[in-house]
Structure formats: C-alpha cells, structure tokens
N, C-alpha and C positions, 0 to 999 in steps of 0.2 A: 740523190737519196738523202734521208734525214741526217745521215752521219757524214755528209759531204765535208764539213769543216774538219772533221777528224781524219779524213782521208788525204788531206793536202800534205804533200811531202814536207817533212821537217826542214830539209835543206832549202826548200823554196821560201818557207816562212823566215828562216834565218837570213836569207839573202836580201830581203827587202822589208823595211819597216812598214811600207804601205800595204804589203800583202798581209802582215799581221793586223794592220788597222782594218782591212776589209773583213777578215775573219772575226775580229772582235765585234765589229758592227753587226755582222750576221748573227752572232750569238746573242747580242743585245736585242736585235729585232725579234728573234725567235722566242726569247725569254720574256720580253716585256709586252709583246703585242699578240693579240689573238690572230688565228688564221684568217678570220674575216677581215681584219684590218690590213693584213698583208696582201690579201686578194685585191684590196683597194690601194695598194702602195703607190700607184702612179696618180692617185686622185680619182675620185668618182667621175670627174669630167671626161676621163679617158674611156669611160663605159659608154655603151651605145643605146641601151634600152631604158625606158622609164622605170621599169621594174628594178634594174640594177641601181639606178640613181636613188630610187626610194629606199632601197636597202642601205645605201651609203648615208643618206640623210638620217634615217632612223638611228644608225650607229653613232653618228657625230652628235646628235641631240642627246641621246642617252648618256654619252660620255661627258657632255657639257654639264648636265644636271648632277652627275656624280662628282666631277672635279671642280666645277665652278670657275674654270680657267677661261675667262672671256677672250683673252688674246689668242689662245690656242684654238678656241671654237671659231673665231673669226678667220684664222688661217685655214682651218679645215673647210669652211664655207667657200673661201677663195679657191682652195685646191679643187673644189668641185668643177670649176671651169664651166659652169652651167647656169649663167645668169637668168635664162628663160625658165628655170626650174625652181627658183628660190621661193616661190609661193608655197612649195611643199615644205621647205625649211620653216617658214612662218607658221604654217598650219600645225606641223609636228611640234614645234616649240610651244605653241599656244595649248595644244592638247595636253602635253606633258605637264605644263605649268598648272593648268586647271585641275588635272588629276592630283597633283602633289600639294597644292595649297599656296598660301600667300607668299611665303619665302621664295618658292619656285617662280611665282608670277613676277616678283621683283627681278629675279634673275632673267626671266624672259624679256622684260622691258629693257633691262641693261644690255642684253645681247642685240636686240633689235635696234636700239639706239646706236650701238657701236658699229653695226653693219651699215646703217644709214649714214653715219658720220664719215666713213671712208669711201662711200659710194659703191660699196659691194652689193647693196640691196637697193633696188629702185622702188619708188613709192607705188608704182603700178603692181609690182610683185607683192608688196606688203598688203595692199588692198585686196588683191586676189586671194592671198593666203587667209586673210581675216574672213573673207566671204565664205571660203571653203570650211573654215572653222565653224561658222554660224550654221552652215548647211548640215553638218554632222552633229550638231548640238543635241538633238533628240536622243540619239544612240548613246552619246557620252553621259547623258543624264541618268541612264539606267544604272551605271556604275558609280556615278558621282551625283547624287540627288541635287546638290546645290551648284551644279556646273553652270546653269544660266546666270546665277548671281555672281559667281567668280568671273565668268567671261565678261559680264557687264562691267565689273570692277576693272578688269584689265583694259577693256575698250575705253573706259573713262580715263584711265591713266594715259593711254595712247592719244586720246582726243585732247587731253590737257596739254600734252607736248606738241599738239598740232600735227600729229603723225597720221591720224585717221579721222574720218568724218564723225561728228557726234551722232549721226543717224544710226551708227552701229548699235547703240544702246537699244533703240526701238526694234531693230532687226533681231536682236537677241531675245527680247520679250516675245515677239511674234513667233519665233521659232520654238520657244519653250512651250507655247500653247498648241502648236501645230499637231503634236503627236496624237492628241485626242480626237482630231478631226480629219481622218484620211478622206481626201476628196479626189474626184476625177482629175481635177487640175493638178493635184500633187503627183498622181500617177503619170500624167502626161509630162510633167516636168522631169520626173525621174527617167522616163523612157527617152526623152530628148537628150538628157545629159549622157546617158549610157551610150546611145547611138552615136552622138557627135564625138565623144571621147574615143570610142572604139574605131571610128573611121580614121582617126588621127594616129592612135597608138597601135591598133590591131592586137591589143593585149587583152585576152579574155580574163586573165588574172586581175588586171587592173579594173576590168568591168565588174567582176565579182566584188572587189574591194569597194568600188564606187557604189554598187548597189546596196551593200551593207552600210556604208558610210552615209548614203543619202536617205537611209531609213525607208526604202521601198517596202510597203506593207505586204506581209506574207499572204494575207487573205485576198489580195488583189492581184496575184500573179497572172491569172488569165487576162485581166484587163491590161496589165503591163505588156504582156506578149502581144496583145491585139494592137496596142498603141505603137509598139515598135514595128509591127508589120505595116501599119498605116503610114508611119513615117518613111518606111522603105519605098513606098509607092511614089514619093517625090524625088527619089534618088536615081543616079545612073545605074545601068545594069550591073556594073562591077560593084558599086556600093550596096545594091540590093543583095547581091550574093554574099557580101561580107556580113550584112545584118542577119541573114539566115544562118551563116556560120556562127555568129555570136550567140544566137538563140540555141543552136545545137550545143555549143560550148557550155552555156548556162545549164542545159539539161544534164550534160556529162558531169558537171561540177556539183550537181545536186541542188542548185539554186532554184531551178524550175523543174517541175515534174512533167513527164510526157503527157499525162492526162490534162495538165494545164495548157499545154500547147494545143492539144486537140480541142479543148473547150474554147480557146481563143479563135481557132479556125472556124469552129461551128458558129460562134457569134458573128464573125465576119461574113460567113456564107449566108446567114439569115438576113444580114443588112445589104446583100448584093443589090436587090431591086432599087433601094434608095441611093447607095453609094455609087452605082454605075453611072448615074447622071453627072456626078462631079469628077469621076475617074474613069474615062472611057476604056482604058486598058485594064480595068480591074480584073476581068476574067483571066487575062494573061498572067497578071501578077499572082493571083491566088493559085492558079494552076501550077506555076513555077514553085511557089512555096510548098504546096501539097506534094508535088513530085520530089522536091528536095527532102522533105521530112519522111516521105515513104522510103526513099533511097537510103536515108540515114537511119531508118528504123526508129524514128522518134514517135511516129504515129502509126496505128495499125492500118492494114489494107481495108478493113471494114469501113473506115471513114469515107472511102471513095464511093461506097454503095449508098451512103446517106446524103451525098452532095445534091442530087436532084431534088430530094424532098426539102432540103434546107435552103437552097439557092433559087428555087422557083424555075422559071423558064430558062434562066441562064445556066442552070445546073448541068444540063446535057452538054453544053459548050465547054464548060470547065472540065468535065469528065473526059471529053474527047481530047482536049488539049493535054491533060495529064497523061492520057494513054500514049499520045504521040511522043511526049517528052521522056516517058519511061521506056518506050521501045527504041527511041533514038538515044545515043549516049548523051547524058547530061554532063555538064562540066565536071561534076564530082565523080561521075562514073569514069570519064576519060582520065582524070587525075589518078583514080585508084588503079586503073589498068596500067598506067605508066609506072606508078610506084611498085606495083606487084612485079613487073618485069625487071626493074632495076634491082630490087632486092633478090629476086631469084638468080639473076646473073652474078650478083656479088657473092652468093654462096658457092657458085661454081668457080669463079675466077679468083676470089679473094683480093681483088684489086680495090683497096679502100679509097685511095685518092680519086679513082675514076667514079666509084659509086657516089662519093660525096659531090663530085662535080656534076654528075647527071641529076642527082636529087636537087642540087641548087638551081638547076634549070627548069624544074617542074613549076609551072605557074600556080598561083593561088596559095592559100594558107593550108599546106598539106602536111605539116610536121606531125600532127596527131595521128594521121593515117599511116605515115611512114613508120612511126614508133609501133603502132598496133600491128602492122603487117610484119615488121621485123620480129616481134615477139611471137606472133602466132606461127610464122614459118619456122622459127628456130625451135619451138617446142616439139615440132614433129621430127626434128633431126637429132644428130648425135652431139656429144659434149664439145667436140672440136668446132662444130658449127655454132653452138651456143656461145662459145668464147668469141667467135667471129662476130656474132650478133652484139655481144656486150661491147666489143671494140668499136663496132659501127655506131652504136648508140652514143658512145663517148665522143666519137668524131663528129657526130651530128650536132653537138652543142655549139659548133661554130656556125650552124645553119639556122637552128630554131631556138626560140626562147623557152624558158623553163615551163611556161604555161602549156606549150604544145606537148612537151614530154609528159606533164601531169595528165593532160587529157588523154594522151595515147595510152598510158598505163591504166587510167580509170576505165577506158573503153574495153580494154582486155579484161579487167576485173568484172565489168558488167556482163561480159560474154563468157565468163569462166565456166559456167555450167555447160554451155554448148560445146566449148573447147574440150571439156573433160570427157565427152562422149567418144572422141577420137583419141584423146591423150589422157588416159586415166590419172596419171600423176601430174596433171596440169597445175594443180594448186601448189605442189612442192616446187615445180619448175618456176612458176611465176614468182613465188616467194624468193627464190634464189636470184632471179633477174632483178627484183626490187632491191634486195640487199646489195648486190653488186653495183647497181646503178647509183645507190646512195653513196657507196665508197668512192665511185668514179665521179662524184659531184654532178651526176646527171639528174638525180632527184634530190630534194632537200632532206636532211636528216629527220624532219618532222612529217614526212610524207604520210606515214600511217595515220597520224592524227588529223590529216586533212581530208581523208576519204569520207565522203558524205555518209552520215549516220543511216540515212534511208537505204543506201546501197548495202551497208553491212547487215541491216535487218532483213533485207530481201533475200539473202542467200547465205546459208551456213558455210558454203565453200569460200566465199569472200572473207568471212570471219576467220576461217582456217588459214587462208593465205596470210592475212595480217598478223595472226598469232605466230606463224612460222617466221615471218620477217622479224618480229620482235625477238624471238628466240635466237635467230641467227646473229642479230646485231648485239645481243647481250652476252651470248656465250662464246662467240668467236672473235678473234682479232681481225683487224682490217686486212692483214696479210693473208689469213686463211680465206677470207671472203674474196680477195683478189684472185685466189686460185679455186674458186667455188666450182668451176667446171672441170677440175682435175688438171694437174700440171701437164698432162699429155696434150691438152688443148693449147698449151703455150708453144712458141715457135723456137725459142733460143735455148742453148745449153745452160746459159746463166739463169734463166727463169726456172728451168727444170731443177737445177742444183738447189735453188732457193726453196722449191717445193719439197725436195727430198730432205733437206736439212730440217725443215719444219715438221714433216711427218715423223722423222726419226726422233727428234727431241720430244715430240708429243708421246711417242710410244714409250720412251724410257721414263716419262713422267706418269703415264696412266697405266702401263703394263697391259693394255688391251690388245691381245694378239689379233683377234678377229677384226677389230677396227683398223689396226695397222695394215693387215693384209688387204682390206678393202681400199685403203688409201693408196697402197702400191698399185692395185689394179686400176684405180681411178686415174693414175698417171697416164695410162694408155701409151706407155713408152717402153716396150720390152727391150729395146736396144740400149736403154740407159740404166738398166737395173744394176749394172756393176757399180754405179755411183751409190745406190742404196746399200749394197753390200759393204762397200768401203766405208761409208758414213756410219753404218751400224757397228762395224768392227772398231772404228776409231772411238766412237762414244763408249762402247763396252770396255775397251782397254783403258780409257781414261777413268771410268767409274769403278772398275773392280769386278770381283768374281760374280756377284749377284747379277750385274748387268751383262756379263759375258754369257751367263746361262740364259738370260732373256734374249740375247742376240742369237744364240744357237736355236732357241725355240722359234723365233721369228723366221730364221732362214729355213728351218725344217718345214714350217707351215707353208711358206711360199713355194718350196719345191714340191710339197705334197699335192698341191692343187694345180701345179704346172704354171704358176704365175712367174716363176724364176727358172731360167734355163741354167744347166750346169756350166755352159760356156760363160755366162754372165757372172756366175758365182766365182769361177776361176779367175776371170779378169778382175773382178772386184778385190779378191784376195791378193792378186799380184800388185794392184795399185796400193793396197794397204801396206804391203811389204816395202814398196818403193819409198813411201813416206815415213817409214819407221824411225829413221835417224832423227828427223825433226820432232816427232812425237816423243822421243826419248828425252828431249830437253825438258819437257813439262812432266813427263811420267818416267822416272829413271828405270823402273822395272817393266817398261812397256814391252821390250823384247821377250821377257819371260812370260808375260800375260798373253802376248800374241801367239807364242809357241804353244801355250796351254790351249787356247781357243782352236789353233790349227790341229792339235792332237785330238780334241773332241770331234772336230769335223771329220778328221781322217778316220777316227774310230767308227763314225757313222757312215763311212765310205762316201763322203760328200766331196772331199778334196784329196789330192795326192799327199802321201806322207812326206814327199820332198819339200813341202812348204816349211817344215821344221828347220831343215838345213838352210833354206833361203832366209829365214828369219835370223838365224845365227850370223850368216854372212853379212846381212844388211846392218846388223847391230855393230859390227866391227868396221864397217865402211867409212863411217864419219871421220875417223882418225886418219884415213889415207885418201885425200882428194887426188884424183888422177885425171890425166887427159882423157882417158876412156869415159870417166864419169861425166866430165863436161860435155863430151861428144854425145853421150846418151841423153843428157838434159837438153842440149840444143836440138837433137833430132825429134824428141817428144814435143818440144815447144813448137817447132816448125810444122810438123805433121798435124798436130791438133789445130793450130791456127789456120792452116790451109783448108781445114774442114769447117771450123766454127766461125772464123773471121772475128773472133772475140778477143780483144787485147786484155779484157778483164779476166777472162778464163786463162789467158796466157800468164798473167801475173800470178793468179792463184796456183797454176801448175808449177811455175818457177819456184814459188815459196814451198809448195807441197813436195816437189822433187828434191828440195834441198840444194839447189844450185849454189855453189860457194861464192860468197861476196867478193873474196879476194881473187877470183878467177873470172870476173866479168869481161875483161878484154878478150880472154881466150874464148869465152862463151859467144861473144859477138862475132869473133873471127870464124868460129865453127859454123855459126848460122849463115854468115856470108858465103862460106865455102859450100854449104849445103844448097844455097840458092843457085849456085852455078850449074847444078844438074837439073834445074827446074825450067818450066816454060817462062816466057817473058812476063805473062800475067802473074804467075806465082812468085817470080823474083820481085816484082813490084810489091806484092803483098808482104813478102818477108821484110823488105825495106820499111814498109809502113809499120810492121810489127816492131821493128827496132826503134823507130821514131816514137811509137806509143810507149815502149818501155822507158825511153828517156823522159817523156812527158810525165809518166807516172812515178818517176823517181827511182825505178828499179835499176836503171843503168844511167851512168853519168856521161855527159857529152865527151869528157876527156877519155872515158873508157872506149867509146866508139872511135875516137881519133887514134887511140893507142892500137886498137884492132886493125884499123886501116893501115897504119904505119907498119905493123908486123907483116901484113899481107903484101904491102908494097916491097918490103925487103925480100920477100920470098918469090917475087915475080920471076927472076931468071930461072929458078927451078920449076915453079908451078906451071909456067907457060908451056912447058914441054907436054904436060898432061892435059892442060886446058887451053887449047889454041885461041879461044875468044876471051881469055882472061882480061886483056886490056880493055875490051868493050865492057865487061861486067864491072870491073873496078871503076872505070870512068863513070858508068851509070850510077853506081853507089855513091861515089864522091859528089857527083852533080846533085843527086837527091838530097844528101845530107847538107850540102852547101845551100840549096834552095830552101830547105827546112830549118836552116840556121842551127843545125845540130853540131857541125864542126866549123871552125873559123876558116876564113879565106886564106890565111897564112899556110894552111896545110898544102894548098896547091903549089906554093913556091918550093916546098920541100920534096915534091914528088920525084923530080929528076934525080936528086941525090939518093933517094931511097930505092927507086926502082931500076936504076942503072940505065942502060940504053933504051929500054922500053918506056922510060919516064916521060920523054918528050911526046911520045905517041899518046900516052894517057892524058897528059895536060891538054894536047890539041883536041882530043875527043871531048874532054870535059868542057873546053871552050866552045865547041860546036853545040853541045847539048844545052849549055846555059845561055847561049845567044839565041838559039832556036827555042820555041816553047817546049819545056818538058811536060809530060802528062800532068804532073802536079801543078805546074804553072797554068796550063790550060784549064784545069779544074778550078783553080782559085779564081781565074778571070770570069769563068761562067758563074760561079757562086756569087761573086761580087755583083755581077750584073743583075742576077735574079733578085738578090736582097734589095738592091737599090730600087728596082722596079716595084717590088712589093711595097716599099715605104711610100711610093707615089700613088700606086693604084689601090692598095689595101685589099687586093683580091687574094685571100688566103688559099682557096682551093687551087687556083692557078699556080701560085708560088710553090705549094706542096707538090703539085704534079710535075712542074719543071725541075724542082730539086730531086725528085725521084728519078728523073731521066739522066741526071749527071752520073757518069760512070765512075767507078772506083769507090774507095772507102773515104767519103768526103764529109761525113757528119761532123767531125771535130772542127773542120774548117768553116762549115756553115754556121755552127754555134758561135765560134769565135767572131766571124764576120758580122753576124746579127748583133752581138753584144757591142762590138766596137762601133759599128755604125749608129746603133741606138743611143749610145752614150753622148754622141755629138748632137743629138736632136732634142725634141721637147717631150714632155710627159706623154702626150697622146701617141707619139711614135714609140715610146718605150712600152706603153701598154700593147701596141701592135706587135712589138718584138716579143713580149712575154707570151702573147697569144700564138705567135708563130712557133716559138720554142715548144709550147705545149702541143701544137699540131704536129710537130716534127717527131714526136714520140712514136708515131706510126711508121716513120721512115728509118729511124736510127735506134740502135740499142743504147742502153744506159752508159756503156763505157765510152761511147763517142761523145755523149754530153759531158761526162766527167772530164775527158781529155780537152774538150773545147773550153770549158770553164778554167781548167788548169792553165791552158795556153794564155788565156786573158790574164790570169793571175801572174803568170811569168812576165808578161809585158806591161803590168800595171804602172810601173814607173815611167815608161815611155808614153803611155796613154795619158798620164797625168800632166805631161807637158802641155798638151792641147786641151785637156779637160781636167781642170784642177780638182773638181769634186768626183773624180773617177772612182776613188775608193768607196765613197758613200753610195754611188750609183751601182757599182758592182755588188756591194753588200745587199742592196735592195733586190737586184736581179737574182742573186743566189737565194735570198729568203723567199721571193715569189716563186722561183723554180722549185723550191722544196715543197711549198704548199701545193703546187700544180703537179706534184709527183714526177717532175722532170729530173730532179736530183733527189738522192736519198736523204732522210733527216740527219744521217750521220756524216754528211759531206765534209763538214769542217774538220772532223776528226780523221778523215781520210787524206 
C-alpha cells in the first residue's frame, strides 16, 4: 500500500540503521520521481516490447532536454540495456532538438558525441536513427515550418565531426519537397515499411505510429491497403495471416475505413485477369482475404455478390473458395471458439491462473478478441462476475501488449449499439470497465483521447460512454473506482472493510441518505453489514450529536427497505460496545454519546434497552484488565482468523478489542491453549497467526518465549486435562524455532521448566526439526519454484505452481523472491517485480506486507552478501507501491 513505509514497526527501524536507510530511500524515490520513472526502475532494457522501450526513450530524452545533464542522460541510455534500439534514441533526440531550436540542437550534438565516445552508441544505430528522422521530416514540418533547415544544420554539424555522411543534407532537401508529390512509389514504400516492421514487432500500435510518422497520404488509403495485400502474396501463410490482422487493426484504430478496404479489394479483383499470370495462386489469396474481412465484419457480405462482375471468369472460383472457407472454420473462427470457451469456463470456476495459462496457449494474435469477449460476456452478468472480468483483464497484461487491449476495447465501442439491444445499460457498464481498466493500468490514462474521431461521430452512444468515463475519472477517487462493481464483488474481509469505511466517510460528508443506502446495497454482502453499523456508530460518536442523528437516519432507512437485518444491527452494536474503551481515549465522552445513540435506537424499538447498561460496563472495564478480558480477546482473534485467514484483520481486531499491551505473554499463552482444542490444520493456522503478529510488531519474540515458558511450567498440572500436551508444545516450539521467533537456547531450558515431561518434549522437538516440518517443506517448494522461474521466465507456470503450495505461504514467497532477485541482475529484478505483481491474484495484501517486513528484518544479514541491499530493497518497495502490490502508506506502517 502507498502507506507501507509508515506501517513498518518503529522497533524494527530502531533496531537497524540499514532499515532506516531503506525507508528513507523509498521516501526519496516516491517524492522525487514520477510513477512512470519508477515503473522503469530496473532500466528499460528489462522491458520486453518495442512499445515499452519507446516509452522509456521518450521519457529519458524529455528529461535530458529539461535538465541538460549529459552524464545522467548517458547513464540512462546505458541502463536501457538495448543497444539494438538506440536508433530510436537518436531519432527522438533529433526530433526534440529540431522542435526546440539551436540551443537544443547543440545539446543533441553533445549527447550523441558523448554516447559515441564511450561506445554506448554504434555508428550503424546513429545512421539508422538519422534516416528515420529524415523519413518523418514532412510531418515534423507541419508543426515546425523551418524543420528541414534545422535538420540540415544538425546534419552539417554531425558531418563536420565525421559522424554521418554529407549525403544526409541532400536527403533532407529531397524529403522536404516530397510532401507535395504523393506518388505510387511513395505509397509502396510506406506499405513495405509497415508490413516488414509489423512482421517483426507484431505491434499494431507501432504500425499506426509508423504510418503517421512516414506521412502515408490519407487520400491514398485504398492504394496503401492494396499494396499491403499485394505484398502479402509473397509471404508465408502465417505472415499473410499477420498482414490481414494488421489491416483489421488499422480499421479498428480508425486509420483505415472499412470502405477503403472494400475499395482496395474491388481494385484487386478488377486486376485479376492480368495479375493471375504472375501470381498463380492469386484466387486463393484473394478468397482468404475476403473470407477474413467478412468474418471480421470489416467488409459487407454484399461484396461477395459483386465478385463475378469484378473478377471476370475467375470470379466464380473466388466466390466458391470463399464459400468453402466460411463454411469450414477459418483460423480466426477456431481461435474465437477457443477463447469463448475459456472465458465461459473462467466465469464458472473463477480459476484465474488456469484461465491465463489456457489463454496463453491459444495460437495467433488473439488478445483483442479475448478482451472483447471478456467485456461482452461480463456485461450480461452480475457485478461479482464483472469484478472477475476486471481481475482477468488485469491478469492478461502479462500475456498481451497494450495495443491488443486498446483494440479490444475499441471493438466493443464499435459494437456498443448492437450490445445495447440485449443490455440496455451497456454504455454505463462499458464506461465503468474503461475507468477500472485505467486505474488497473490495463488502459492508458489518455485512452479516451485516443478513440478515433470518426467512431465518436458515428454513434451517440460511443460519445455517451466516453463522457461517462471522463465523469468517473474526474469525480471519483481511484479507491472508489477500484470498487466500481461494489464491494460485494470483492472476496476478502479486508477489501470489504475498506469499501465500508469509504462509503461511511462519504455519507457523513455528503449527507445523502439515498446514495448511502444504494452503496450499502451495492456491497452485495448482507452477512457483513454489522461492519457498516459499527463504522457508522464510531464515526457518529466521534463527530457529535448532528452526526449521531445522521447515523440513526441511515440505520432506519436501511431497516425500512430490508437491506439491514436486525441480527446484523445487534451484532454491529455489540462490536461498537466492545471497542468503546479505545474510542474513549480520543473522545472522552464517547460512553455518554454511545448511550444516547443506544437510547434513540431503543426508543425506536430497534435495539434492546440493555445496551445502555453494556455501555456503562464497558466504559469502566479499561481500568480493570483481567484474565477473563485477555481470554475473550484471544478467543475472538483465533475464531476470526480461522474464518478469514487474514493477519491484517487480526491486527485490526487486536487494536479494536483493546488487548492490553502489558498482557501480551498471557494473550499468546491463551491462544496456544485454545489451539489445543482444534484440528491439526487449525493449530498450524494459529501458530502462523502468532508468527504474523510478531512480524507486524504487535507481539515481541520475547513475549512468545515468555508464554511458552509459562506453559512449560504448567505442564505437570495441564497434562492431566490435555493428554497430548507434550505433542502440542513440541510442535509449537519446533514451529517458532524454525521461524526464528524464539532462540535455540529455549530448548535447553525445557527440562528444568517442564519437569519429568521436559525430556519427552525435547526429544519430540528434535524429531520434528530433523524431519521436515510442514513449514520447512513449504519453504523448500517455494525456493525451487522461484529458482525455476528465474531460469524459464514462465510467469503463468510459476503462478500456477505457487497456487498449488499448501498453507499460508505468501509471505515466504514474497521474501524468497526479493532475496533471490537482489543477488541477480536488473533483468531478473524486473522479472521479480512482474512476479510480485502477478502474485496479487494469489495472496492478500497482508502476506505481501509480512513478506517485505521479513526482508527488512533481515536486511543486515542480506547486506553481508549484497552490499547495496538497502538501495535495491528501496527500489523494490517503490516499484511494488506503483504496482499496487504495497499500499502508498507502507513506509508509515
């Protein structure tokens, strides 16, 4: 979470200067650098796609022209670790310099010379970058009329330094004149570059950028499409399919209109009698193209009727072949059927890792279809399924590039009018999906501005969707948008509590009862409404009489429509009374206020008058900590954790229940005693809970040791009531030794503490620690999976195998991932950050928190092998915060 730094226990910070150093570096990174820079914290060379690299290049070039720091810019270029891609650096530097003027051009020359001087830039990459600069000169001239003259000047300077050929000056002159003379050769050149680049990058987004950069003439789009289709005829079957996908993508992105594709096909069909002499399989190729565009709804079916008239005697053959292809499954049809089945099964099973693995096995460029199918299916379902869809879309960022997400959403926008026939509120739902996808970093924040203007003009409903997206993004916080499908669609108590806190705070700010009631209904969690009652009561008591009347009004409104059951109201009021002692520390007259609110509710016959007496008793309790109070606290902690498995909720409950700090050893002892009446699995969970409370700083290791010593002293008496006491204590001691919560010296004191049973307990601990304990087995499995991931890089497989590890292992997985990655290179650290992000589908936020805290606890030991461990861990924390793995307030926690 963003507050992670603030959540780190103060004792841990005080115990190690290096921990303090880590947290200070995190603060520095978060304050001084943008989220974009932190996303590239391991260097853009750790990224995998051309699109990601281009983004990193743009950022470093912009920063160079702002700061003028040559040394820093050179270091950033080296950090790219992408020598094959430095032509993009050259091109971007030249463009920015030409835009800005002579001073910037001298800065560009200085940077290029510095890069060449240390061998970071090869002359071949410089030449290629300059060539690309010349190619895009015509478009640059629209914004900077004297761009040709400026580029000639820069080329002269480079030629004077013997860095480029003097011929560049002539190339610039020719390019400046070219804009006025669009020729067939120019279109052919543009088509060739688009096709060849796409066959390498498979990025339609890059293709669009290249098309705009190369200055492909708008009025020659049909000719461009025709040239691309002709070029496909010299390619392999797989490459032809890719080129057809590229053309579809250009249509989706608004760069080519369906009518222009149709015009290109008609022109080619007219040329069939001549072309067939040079291309014997022309009819096959054209039939496949027509079938593809019919299947993709790019061209109308009416085109097929005109084929005989256009293509002459070969027309009937083409029509027949198209008929066969559309009656038999085309590759695109087969792919769509597979995708549809996987998505449908995911909505039934909810198994995210399996769905991602199966989608990863679908051949071809299918991302846009997967996105479209996920959205269309989810619109017909309930909010819980829509939340699942949003989670799936987020998970798919590991499978598909951003351009496929863009095309998928654009395809749904294109079909929004048809979808609305079955789902009348389709526009509202799609706007919510877009807003959520933006917050999840599935779509870029500028998505709305990238939607083709022609598409907006074609449908009022598209315009409605985009306006709703803008409204959601402007009026609501990211937290609210993360809960856009209602907190009932969430799966954990922690997420529900966050949603409840948010809606209660908004209610007391706005006073809108109707809106608050709707938000409570949107939770779709009737079993959890006691939390709403408790939170409303707390806020009202804190704020005073006016807020208390608002609380009464909301509770009555919820009861009136049946949204709140009396049982949930009673439970919520009981929880309010339990936490009254702590509330009194901040609000001294809290007992009196709560008694007043209880009176009002009793007057309305909504709660029992006995609540008034309960409030009085609770107000006096703080001064009389008793063994009974500790037992009650331990019982609530254990029972809640066995249901929720959330140590974060346990910490919140411990603070809320007012467990006394000076009675922590007794609390631990009571929890251990309670575990003795549980099953083996539940005992293991309670031991994990105690370890988590130690990690989170709520319980000190010495307090666990003191609790064990007290229990050991009571062995002679307790063993009469608990025959298996020695087994239980041995297991607990072995667990805490394995987890390094208690020192090994404790074992030596067991015989003296436990009397004649001491030797038995020591022997059993010895057997357990020599044989693999469940925690030891789990750690070995996790270590193997993480090690294999760094070798194979197979994220879906790693997530699937981690999901199969039994027990509450998230904190160990996080710790192992970080420790392993610190010893490796930046590329592996990027892999580690990606894995951590992927693991958010497996583990709750509290396990990530505990994992990072464990690494912080061991940072001094890690630094013996990795001297820059503090710097690396600070980077991991900053990146994890940007990736929503940790909260923004982590450092404060």
